[in-house]
C-alpha positions in Angstrom: 0.0 0.0 0.0 2.8 2.4 1.0 4.7 1.5 -2.2 1.6 2.2 -4.3 1.1 5.6 -2.6 4.8 6.6 -3.2 4.4 5.6 -6.9 1.3 7.8 -7.2 3.0 10.7 -5.6 6.1 10.3 -7.8 3.8 10.1 -10.9 1.9 13.2 -9.8 5.1 15.2 -9.3 6.4 14.1 -12.7 3.1 15.1 -14.3 3.3 18.5 -12.5 6.8 19.1 -13.8 5.7 18.2 -17.4 2.8 20.6 -17.1 5.1 23.4 -15.9 7.6 22.8 -18.7 4.8 22.8 -21.3 3.4 26.0 -19.8 6.8 27.7 -20.0 7.3 26.7 -23.6 3.7 27.7 -24.5 4.3 31.1 -22.9 7.3 31.6 -25.2 5.3 30.7 -28.3 2.3 32.9 -27.4 4.6 35.8 -26.3 7.5 35.7 -28.9 8.9 38.9 -27.4 9.9 37.2 -24.1 13.4 38.1 -22.8 16.3 36.6 -24.7 17.7 34.8 -21.6 14.3 33.4 -20.7 14.1 32.0 -24.2 17.6 30.6 -24.1 17.1 28.8 -20.8 13.4 27.7 -20.9 12.7 27.3 -24.6 15.8 26.6 -26.7 17.8 25.1 -23.9 21.0 26.9 -25.2 22.0 28.4 -21.8 22.4 26.5 -18.6 21.0 29.2 -16.4 18.5 32.1 -16.6 19.5 35.8 -16.2 17.0 38.5 -15.3 17.6 41.8 -17.1 19.3 43.2 -13.9 21.7 40.3 -13.7 22.5 40.5 -17.4 23.3 44.2 -17.0 25.5 43.4 -14.0 27.3 40.7 -16.1 27.9 43.1 -19.0 29.4 45.6 -16.6 31.7 42.9 -15.1 32.9 41.9 -18.6 33.6 45.5 -19.7 37.3 45.1 -18.9 40.3 44.7 -21.1 41.2 41.2 -19.9 38.8 38.6 -18.5 40.1 35.8 -16.4 37.5 33.1 -16.7 38.5 31.2 -13.6 37.8 34.2 -11.4 34.3 35.1 -12.5 31.2 35.0 -10.3 28.3 32.7 -11.2 26.1 35.5 -12.7 28.9 36.7 -15.0 29.8 33.1 -15.9 26.1 32.5 -16.8 26.2 35.4 -19.3 29.6 34.5 -20.8 29.4 30.8 -21.1 26.3 30.4 -23.3 26.3 26.8 -24.2 28.6 23.7 -24.3 30.8 24.3 -21.3 31.7 22.2 -18.2 32.0 23.6 -14.7 34.4 26.5 -14.1 37.8 25.6 -12.5 40.4 28.0 -10.9 42.3 28.2 -14.2 39.3 28.5 -16.6 36.7 26.1 -18.1 36.7 23.2 -20.6 34.2 22.9 -23.5 32.1 19.7 -23.3 31.1 18.0 -26.5 31.5 19.1 -30.1 29.9 22.6 -29.8 30.4 25.5 -27.5 29.5 29.2 -27.5 30.3 32.3 -25.5 28.8 35.7 -25.4 30.6 39.0 -24.9 29.1 42.5 -24.6 29.7 45.0 -27.4 33.0 47.0 -27.0 33.1 50.2 -29.2 36.6 50.9 -30.6 38.0 47.3 -30.2 38.2 45.2 -33.4 40.2 42.2 -32.2 39.6 39.7 -29.4 42.3 37.3 -28.1 41.3 34.0 -26.6 43.8 32.1 -24.5 43.0 28.5 -25.0 44.2 25.1 -23.9 43.5 22.0 -26.1 42.6 18.4 -25.5 42.2 15.9 -28.3 42.2 12.2 -29.2 45.0 13.1 -31.6 48.0 15.4 -31.5 46.0 18.4 -32.6 42.6 19.8 -31.9 40.8 21.2 -35.0 38.4 24.0 -34.2 36.1 25.9 -36.5 35.3 29.4 -35.1 32.2 31.5 -35.9 31.4 35.0 -34.9 27.7 35.9 -34.8 27.2 32.9 -37.1 29.8 34.1 -39.6 32.6 31.6 -40.2 36.0 33.2 -39.1 38.3 30.2 -39.9 39.5 26.8 -38.9 42.4 26.5 -36.5 44.6 23.6 -35.3 45.6 23.7 -31.6 48.4 21.6 -30.3 47.2 19.1 -27.7 47.9 20.2 -24.1 49.6 23.4 -25.3 48.4 27.0 -24.5 47.4 28.9 -27.7 46.5 32.6 -28.1 43.8 32.8 -30.8 43.4 36.3 -32.3 40.1 37.0 -34.0 38.7 40.1 -35.8 35.6 41.5 -34.3 32.9 43.0 -36.5 29.7 43.1 -34.5 26.9 45.6 -35.4 26.9 48.7 -33.1 25.4 47.8 -29.8 25.1 44.1 -30.6 26.5 41.4 -28.3 29.3 39.3 -29.8 28.7 35.5 -29.9 31.8 33.4 -30.6 31.0 29.7 -31.2 33.2 26.7 -31.8 32.8 23.4 -33.6 35.3 21.0 -32.1 36.5 18.1 -34.3 38.2 15.7 -31.9 36.8 16.0 -28.3 37.9 13.3 -26.0 37.9 12.0 -22.5 41.1 11.9 -20.4 41.7 9.0 -18.1 39.2 8.9 -15.2 37.0 11.7 -16.7 33.8 11.0 -18.7 33.5 14.5 -20.1 34.3 15.0 -23.8 36.8 17.8 -23.6 38.0 19.9 -26.5 39.2 23.4 -25.7 39.9 25.1 -22.4 39.1 28.8 -22.2 41.6 30.5 -19.9 41.1 34.2 -20.6 39.8 36.8 -23.1 41.5 40.1 -24.0 40.5 43.0 -26.2 42.9 44.6 -28.7 42.8 46.7 -31.8 43.4 45.8 -35.5 44.6 42.4 -36.6 44.0 39.4 -38.8 43.0 36.0 -37.3 46.1 34.1 -36.3 47.1 31.4 -33.8 50.4 31.4 -31.9 51.7 28.9 -29.4 52.1 30.2 -25.8 54.5 29.1 -23.1 
């Protein structure tokens, strides 16, 4: 009898959760002008957390610096920056997880180059990464496994538009004792001016 009651309670909770999810999705369909971050989290599932407008504004302010150290960011700023496809943040930075990852940066007037400091993990000697900026293909780069690379990318966002940088990762892999499919590790982001996309090995 007790087991049957527990099963009914569990089924009821499951049904309530399904109704809530359906309601959230329906709200997005009926009201297409819902907030971007609401849509990302509840509808398209492309962001692991939800930002209110006030939190998004706070994150933009925190990211309005010349150099961003990913490992030192607070959860709200991390939620804004790491849009999709990332693992948990570690003291040094964060690993991508799977074959796709994306990050979001606020618009910076006057800067036309962003420098990403990356680590790489691969099932081969090199990690092949195709990079897109606001859905425009920037190029394909080969990052040496376990090396630190500084990837310089031109920035051409429309005035006032946030910058989305997305990655397609060719050879993600799992290191020993870790089930995650790692590809690139994002260490820091820096803003500069004028330059063509290049990749140079760091030390």
